[in-house]
C-alpha positions as CSV (number, residue, x, y, z in Angstrom):
1,X,8.3,29.1,-0.9
2,X,8.2,28.7,2.9
3,X,10.8,26.3,4.3
4,X,8.2,23.9,5.6
5,X,6.6,23.6,2.2
6,X,10.0,23.1,0.6
7,X,10.9,20.2,2.9
8,X,7.4,18.6,2.9
9,X,7.4,18.6,-0.9
10,X,10.8,16.9,-0.8
11,X,9.5,14.3,1.6
12,X,6.4,13.7,-0.6
13,X,8.8,13.0,-3.5
14,X,10.7,10.5,-1.2
15,X,7.4,8.8,-0.5
16,X,6.7,8.7,-4.3
17,X,10.1,7.0,-4.9
18,X,9.6,4.5,-2.1
19,X,6.0,3.8,-3.3
20,X,7.2,3.2,-6.8
21,X,9.9,0.9,-5.5
22,X,7.4,-1.1,-3.5
23,X,5.2,-1.2,-6.6
24,X,8.0,-2.6,-8.7
25,X,8.7,-5.2,-6.1
26,X,5.0,-6.2,-6.3
27,X,5.2,-6.5,-10.1
28,X,8.3,-8.7,-9.8
29,X,6.5,-10.9,-7.2
30,X,3.6,-11.2,-9.6
31,X,6.1,-12.6,-12.2
32,X,7.2,-14.9,-9.3
33,X,10.8,-13.7,-9.3
34,X,10.8,-12.6,-5.7
35,X,9.2,-13.9,-2.6
36,X,6.1,-12.1,-1.5
37,X,6.0,-10.1,1.7
38,X,2.6,-9.7,3.4
39,X,1.3,-6.1,3.5
40,X,3.3,-4.8,0.6
41,X,0.3,-3.7,-1.3
42,X,-1.0,-1.8,1.8
43,X,2.5,-0.1,2.1
44,X,2.4,0.8,-1.6
45,X,-1.0,2.4,-1.3
46,X,-0.1,4.2,1.9
47,X,3.1,5.7,0.5
48,X,1.7,6.8,-2.9
49,X,-1.8,7.9,-1.9
50,X,-1.2,9.5,1.5
51,X,2.5,9.9,1.7
52,X,2.9,11.5,-1.8
53,X,-0.5,12.8,-3.0
54,X,-2.0,14.2,0.3
55,X,1.3,15.5,1.6
56,X,2.1,17.2,-1.7
57,X,-1.3,18.8,-1.8
58,X,-1.2,20.3,1.7
59,X,2.4,21.4,1.3
60,X,1.7,23.3,-1.9
61,X,-1.5,24.7,-0.3
62,X,0.5,26.1,2.6
63,X,2.7,27.8,0.1
64,X,0.2,29.0,-2.5
65,X,-2.9,30.0,-0.5
66,X,-3.1,33.7,0.2
67,X,-2.1,34.8,3.7
68,X,-4.6,36.3,6.0
69,X,-4.1,40.1,6.3
70,X,-0.9,39.7,4.3
71,X,1.2,38.5,7.3
72,X,3.4,35.5,7.2
73,X,2.1,32.9,9.6
74,X,4.4,31.1,11.9
75,X,5.6,27.8,10.5
76,X,5.7,25.9,13.8
77,X,2.2,24.5,13.5
78,X,2.8,23.4,9.9
79,X,6.0,21.6,11.0
80,X,4.2,19.8,13.7
81,X,1.3,18.8,11.4
82,X,3.7,17.6,8.7
83,X,5.8,15.5,11.2
84,X,2.6,14.0,12.7
85,X,1.2,13.1,9.3
86,X,4.6,11.7,8.1
87,X,5.0,9.6,11.2
88,X,1.5,8.3,10.7
89,X,2.2,7.2,7.1
90,X,5.3,5.4,8.3
91,X,3.6,3.7,11.2
92,X,0.7,2.5,9.1
93,X,3.0,1.2,6.4
94,X,5.3,-0.6,8.9
95,X,2.2,-2.0,10.7
96,X,0.9,-3.3,7.5
97,X,4.1,-5.1,6.5
98,X,4.7,-6.4,10.0
99,X,1.0,-7.3,10.6
100,X,0.9,-5.1,13.7
101,X,-2.7,-3.7,14.0
102,X,-1.9,-1.5,17.0
103,X,0.9,0.2,15.1
104,X,-1.5,0.8,12.2
105,X,-4.1,2.3,14.6
106,X,-1.5,4.5,16.1
107,X,-0.4,5.6,12.6
108,X,-4.0,6.4,11.6
109,X,-4.4,8.5,14.7
110,X,-1.2,10.4,13.9
111,X,-2.4,10.9,10.3
112,X,-5.7,12.2,11.6
113,X,-4.0,14.6,14.0
114,X,-1.7,15.8,11.3
115,X,-4.6,16.4,8.9
116,X,-6.6,18.2,11.5
117,X,-3.6,20.4,12.2
118,X,-3.2,21.2,8.5
119,X,-7.0,21.9,8.3
120,X,-6.8,24.3,11.2
121,X,-3.9,26.1,9.7
122,X,-5.3,26.3,6.1
123,X,-8.9,27.0,6.8
124,X,-8.5,30.8,7.5
125,X,-6.5,31.1,4.3
126,X,-9.1,29.2,2.3
127,X,-11.8,31.6,3.7
128,X,-9.6,34.6,2.8
129,X,-9.2,33.3,-0.8
130,X,-13.0,32.9,-1.1
131,X,-13.7,36.4,0.3
132,X,-11.2,37.8,-2.2
133,X,-12.9,36.1,-5.2
134,X,-16.4,37.0,-3.9
135,X,-15.5,40.7,-3.6
136,X,-14.5,41.0,-7.3
137,X,-17.2,42.1,-9.7
138,X,-18.1,39.6,-12.3
139,X,-16.2,39.7,-15.5
140,X,-13.1,41.4,-13.9
141,X,-9.8,39.8,-13.2
142,X,-7.2,40.5,-10.5
143,X,-4.5,39.9,-13.0
144,X,-2.7,42.7,-14.7
145,X,-3.1,42.9,-18.6
């Protein structure tokens, strides 16, 4: 597993833990044990849907998709895309809790930049995987018996 995938998967799991913690807080608030904080639901959704699910998906895709021409691509672009996306998730979450729309906008822009970076890095590998499957005759498998 490439180092960037290893750390991005770990960070996705941190987002999952934080998202579940915020979700538990929301449930306790519903039972009126704790005071409500505005924007907690938005933070919960941001952490679980984007911080965990999307980050986990692109991190595993970076690891598992076939390489173009068998070479190992440089991880620098993947690190940059991962950091931009993660900062975006945090900015949007903090902007939601603090009711700071400009911080949320900045976060969305960072998320978009990170996702565009991941798309640029992963697209050639997706095309290579499609060409590999299209080149196989029907009814055959690339797996050994």
